[in-house]
N, CA, C and O of each residue as an XYZ file, in Angstrom:
336
protein
N     -88.963   -150.310    -87.380
C     -88.764   -150.898    -88.669
C     -89.884   -150.510    -89.627
O     -89.649   -150.308    -90.819
N     -91.083   -150.409    -89.108
C     -92.221   -150.029    -89.943
C     -92.015   -148.639    -90.507
O     -92.273   -148.398    -91.687
N     -91.546   -147.714    -89.663
C     -91.336   -146.352    -90.144
C     -90.258   -146.307    -91.209
O     -90.349   -145.525    -92.155
N     -89.238   -147.139    -91.062
C     -88.185   -147.172    -92.066
C     -88.759   -147.596    -93.403
O     -88.445   -147.001    -94.434
N     -89.589   -148.609    -93.393
C     -90.225   -149.053    -94.633
C     -91.113   -147.959    -95.207
O     -91.133   -147.742    -96.419
N     -91.845   -147.270    -94.338
C     -92.711   -146.184    -94.793
C     -91.885   -145.040    -95.355
O     -92.236   -144.446    -96.374
N     -90.782   -144.739    -94.678
C     -89.934   -143.650    -95.144
C     -89.304   -143.989    -96.487
O     -89.181   -143.122    -97.353
N     -88.909   -145.234    -96.663
C     -88.329   -145.638    -97.930
C     -89.348   -145.578    -99.059
O     -88.983   -145.430   -100.225
N     -90.612   -145.693    -98.712
C     -91.670   -145.687    -99.722
C     -92.104   -144.283   -100.113
O     -92.896   -144.118   -101.041
N     -91.595   -143.265    -99.416
C     -91.996   -141.890    -99.707
C     -91.532   -141.512   -101.101
O     -90.392   -141.784   -101.480
N     -92.398   -140.897   -101.847
C     -92.080   -140.455   -103.196
C     -91.860   -138.953   -103.162
O     -92.659   -138.216   -102.583
N     -90.778   -138.499   -103.782
C     -90.525   -137.061   -103.821
C     -91.587   -136.412   -104.687
O     -91.865   -136.859   -105.799
N     -92.176   -135.349   -104.156
C     -93.169   -134.617   -104.913
C     -92.858   -133.142   -104.827
O     -92.266   -132.682   -103.851
N     -93.243   -132.415   -105.819
C     -93.084   -130.973   -105.771
C     -91.625   -130.568   -105.669
O     -90.769   -131.077   -106.393
N     -91.359   -129.649   -104.765
C     -90.045   -129.077   -104.574
C     -89.099   -130.106   -103.965
O     -89.373   -130.632   -102.887
N     -88.007   -130.396   -104.630
C     -87.077   -131.418   -104.150
C     -85.952   -130.835   -103.292
O     -84.988   -131.536   -102.984
N     -86.063   -129.571   -102.905
C     -85.037   -128.993   -102.038
C     -85.122   -129.643   -100.664
O     -86.218   -129.948   -100.194
N     -83.971   -129.859   -100.008
C     -84.015   -130.474    -98.684
C     -84.681   -129.554    -97.669
O     -84.542   -128.333    -97.735
N     -85.392   -130.147    -96.746
C     -86.038   -129.384    -95.690
C     -84.967   -128.867    -94.737
O     -83.998   -129.570    -94.449
N     -85.134   -127.665    -94.255
C     -84.194   -127.049    -93.334
C     -84.682   -127.233    -91.904
O     -85.864   -127.045    -91.617
N     -83.780   -127.596    -91.019
C     -84.089   -127.748    -89.603
C     -83.242   -126.774    -88.804
O     -82.086   -126.521    -89.143
N     -83.817   -126.233    -87.750
C     -83.058   -125.388    -86.830
C     -82.536   -126.269    -85.698
O     -82.992   -127.399    -85.521
N     -81.585   -125.748    -84.940
C     -81.068   -126.488    -83.787
C     -82.201   -126.751    -82.793
O     -82.230   -127.803    -82.155
N     -83.129   -125.807    -82.658
C     -84.266   -125.991    -81.751
C     -85.121   -127.179    -82.193
O     -85.505   -128.008    -81.368
N     -85.417   -127.263    -83.485
C     -86.217   -128.379    -84.001
C     -85.496   -129.703    -83.807
O     -86.103   -130.696    -83.404
N     -84.208   -129.715    -84.094
C     -83.411   -130.926    -83.913
C     -83.419   -131.368    -82.455
O     -83.617   -132.546    -82.160
N     -83.204   -130.421    -81.546
C     -83.177   -130.748    -80.121
C     -84.536   -131.233    -79.629
O     -84.612   -132.095    -78.753
N     -85.588   -130.691    -80.182
C     -86.940   -131.112    -79.800
C     -87.189   -132.571    -80.210
O     -87.780   -133.341    -79.453
N     -86.738   -132.939    -81.404
C     -86.861   -134.323    -81.851
C     -86.046   -135.231    -80.934
O     -86.529   -136.272    -80.489
N     -84.806   -134.828    -80.656
C     -83.925   -135.645    -79.809
C     -84.538   -135.857    -78.422
O     -84.552   -136.980    -77.918
N     -85.044   -134.789    -77.806
C     -85.660   -134.917    -76.472
C     -86.908   -135.780    -76.528
O     -87.100   -136.644    -75.672
N     -87.755   -135.560    -77.516
C     -89.001   -136.300    -77.626
C     -88.806   -137.790    -77.859
O     -89.638   -138.604    -77.458
N     -87.703   -138.142    -78.510
C     -87.436   -139.552    -78.818
C     -86.382   -140.158    -77.898
O     -85.999   -141.317    -78.058
N     -85.923   -139.376    -76.945
C     -84.932   -139.846    -75.960
C     -83.668   -140.371    -76.630
O     -83.174   -141.454    -76.318
N     -83.159   -139.562    -77.567
C     -81.905   -139.899    -78.236
C     -80.948   -138.722    -78.084
O     -81.393   -137.588    -77.909
N     -79.652   -138.971    -78.149
C     -78.706   -137.859    -78.074
C     -78.749   -137.020    -79.350
O     -78.961   -137.548    -80.443
N     -78.551   -135.737    -79.205
C     -78.544   -134.845    -80.372
C     -77.429   -135.222    -81.343
O     -77.490   -134.873    -82.522
N     -76.415   -135.931    -80.856
C     -75.327   -136.351    -81.742
C     -75.809   -137.314    -82.833
O     -75.132   -137.487    -83.846
N     -76.962   -137.933    -82.633
C     -77.555   -138.784    -83.670
C     -78.091   -137.951    -84.825
O     -78.314   -138.468    -85.920
N     -78.300   -136.647    -84.578
C     -78.955   -135.779    -85.554
C     -78.100   -134.552    -85.858
O     -78.526   -133.430    -85.586
N     -76.919   -134.738    -86.410
C     -76.084   -133.568    -86.682
C     -76.696   -132.682    -87.766
O     -77.256   -133.167    -88.748
N     -76.574   -131.384    -87.562
C     -77.024   -130.419    -88.567
C     -75.852   -130.091    -89.480
O     -74.739   -129.838    -89.017
N     -76.105   -130.097    -90.739
C     -75.084   -129.767    -91.740
C     -75.343   -128.356    -92.267
O     -76.297   -127.686    -91.871
N     -74.482   -127.940    -93.151
C     -74.595   -126.615    -93.759
C     -75.991   -126.398    -94.325
O     -76.539   -127.273    -94.996
N     -76.554   -125.254    -94.058
C     -77.872   -124.917    -94.583
C     -79.023   -125.547    -93.825
O     -80.154   -125.539    -94.312
N     -78.763   -126.097    -92.636
C     -79.830   -126.682    -91.843
C     -80.261   -128.070    -92.290
O     -81.354   -128.522    -91.947
N     -79.415   -128.747    -93.051
C     -79.743   -130.113    -93.465
C     -79.523   -131.051    -92.286
O     -78.468   -131.034    -91.652
N     -80.510   -131.852    -92.007
C     -80.469   -132.777    -90.882
C     -80.014   -134.149    -91.359
O     -80.573   -134.711    -92.302
N     -79.001   -134.674    -90.699
C     -78.531   -136.035    -90.986
C     -78.881   -136.900    -89.789
O     -78.649   -136.505    -88.647
N     -79.426   -138.052    -90.037
C     -79.812   -138.972    -88.972
C     -78.810   -140.110    -88.987
O     -78.776   -140.904    -89.927
N     -77.988   -140.191    -87.938
C     -76.922   -141.178    -87.894
C     -76.939   -141.959    -86.581
O     -76.079   -141.743    -85.727
N     -77.897   -142.854    -86.409
C     -77.904   -143.662    -85.187
C     -76.837   -144.745    -85.254
O     -76.455   -145.171    -86.344
N     -76.359   -145.191    -84.111
C     -75.403   -146.303    -84.125
C     -76.098   -147.591    -84.561
O     -77.320   -147.703    -84.473
N     -75.322   -148.553    -85.027
C     -75.877   -149.825    -85.489
C     -76.618   -150.556    -84.373
O     -77.530   -151.340    -84.640
N     -76.233   -150.304    -83.134
C     -76.858   -150.980    -81.991
C     -78.065   -150.220    -81.438
O     -78.582   -150.573    -80.378
N     -78.515   -149.188    -82.140
C     -79.619   -148.350    -81.648
C     -80.912   -149.145    -81.505
O     -81.190   -150.052    -82.289
N     -81.691   -148.792    -80.499
C     -82.997   -149.395    -80.266
C     -83.941   -148.993    -81.413
O     -84.077   -147.811    -81.728
N     -84.581   -149.981    -82.021
C     -85.442   -149.703    -83.169
C     -86.605   -148.783    -82.825
O     -87.054   -148.018    -83.679
N     -87.100   -148.838    -81.599
C     -88.209   -147.948    -81.222
C     -87.775   -146.489    -81.262
O     -88.554   -145.618    -81.647
N     -86.546   -146.224    -80.871
C     -86.050   -144.840    -80.897
C     -85.773   -144.392    -82.332
O     -86.046   -143.248    -82.695
N     -85.239   -145.285    -83.131
C     -85.026   -144.973    -84.547
C     -86.368   -144.682    -85.211
O     -86.494   -143.713    -85.960
N     -87.363   -145.510    -84.942
C     -88.702   -145.328    -85.481
C     -89.284   -143.980    -85.049
O     -89.897   -143.284    -85.858
N     -89.098   -143.614    -83.795
C     -89.594   -142.341    -83.276
C     -88.989   -141.164    -84.042
O     -89.701   -140.236    -84.425
N     -87.675   -141.205    -84.263
C     -87.012   -140.117    -84.986
C     -87.514   -140.042    -86.420
O     -87.797   -138.953    -86.919
N     -87.626   -141.177    -87.086
C     -88.123   -141.172    -88.464
C     -89.544   -140.618    -88.538
O     -89.867   -139.852    -89.445
N     -90.382   -141.000    -87.595
C     -91.753   -140.478    -87.574
C     -91.754   -138.967    -87.369
O     -92.541   -138.258    -87.997
N     -90.880   -138.468    -86.496
C     -90.806   -137.028    -86.246
C     -90.365   -136.275    -87.502
O     -90.891   -135.205    -87.808
N     -89.410   -136.832    -88.216
C     -88.939   -136.192    -89.449
C     -90.040   -136.219    -90.510
O     -90.293   -135.212    -91.172
N     -90.686   -137.359    -90.669
C     -91.771   -137.490    -91.649
C     -92.929   -136.544    -91.319
O     -93.533   -135.963    -92.221
N     -93.238   -136.391    -90.034
C     -94.363   -135.539    -89.642
C     -94.117   -134.073    -89.976
O     -95.063   -133.289    -90.044
N     -92.876   -133.700    -90.181
C     -92.564   -132.316    -90.568
C     -92.588   -132.148    -92.082
O     -92.135   -131.136    -92.617
N     -93.121   -133.149    -92.756
C     -93.326   -133.142    -94.201
C     -92.030   -132.957    -94.997
O     -92.015   -132.305    -96.041
N     -90.961   -133.534    -94.490
C     -89.721   -133.521    -95.252
C     -89.963   -134.283    -96.547
O     -90.576   -135.350    -96.527
N     -89.495   -133.759    -97.660
C     -89.802   -134.362    -98.952
C     -88.624   -135.091    -99.573
O     -88.803   -135.815   -100.553
N     -87.449   -134.926    -99.042
C     -86.280   -135.536    -99.674
C     -85.565   -136.408    -98.650
O     -85.200   -135.941    -97.571
N     -85.371   -137.662    -98.992
C     -84.738   -138.617    -98.090
C     -83.588   -139.292    -98.810
O     -83.672   -139.591   -100.002
N     -82.529   -139.525    -98.086
C     -81.420   -140.315    -98.595
C     -81.054   -141.281    -97.487
O     -80.721   -140.862    -96.378
N     -81.114   -142.567    -97.778
C     -80.793   -143.579    -96.788
C     -79.506   -144.278    -97.154
O     -79.312   -144.731    -98.282
N     -78.624   -144.353    -96.162
C     -77.385   -145.105    -96.310
C     -77.419   -146.130    -95.183
O     -77.361   -145.761    -94.010
N     -77.512   -147.388    -95.521
C     -77.663   -148.427    -94.524
C     -76.368   -148.772    -93.821
O     -75.273   -148.500    -94.313
N     -76.523   -149.373    -92.662
C     -75.379   -149.931    -91.953
C     -75.829   -151.254    -91.364
O     -77.024   -151.510    -91.211
N     -74.875   -152.074    -91.043
C     -75.199   -153.399    -90.522
C     -75.479   -153.332    -89.033
O     -74.769   -152.663    -88.283
N     -76.512   -154.026    -88.621
C     -76.813   -154.146    -87.207
C     -75.924   -155.203    -86.581
O     -75.169   -155.885    -87.273
N     -76.022   -155.334    -85.236
C     -75.193   -156.320    -84.547
C     -75.570   -157.747    -84.922
O     -74.964   -158.696    -84.425
């Protein structure tokens, strides 16, 4: 939850183009955070979408957000969903 708040507080600076991720980078995040790669589908142009289920463990969600933030991604879009 802390990472979500931190991620929401990120201010776009400089280049607002979305960061590109490779399948290798995506898989590395998934393995490191013990989440299925299906939570992190890659879209056209290497755009990474983070779509955990509503019942996801917050520690794993936090881990993924920290991994994305650590790669200095500058553009974030959050679409909320209701938890259980």
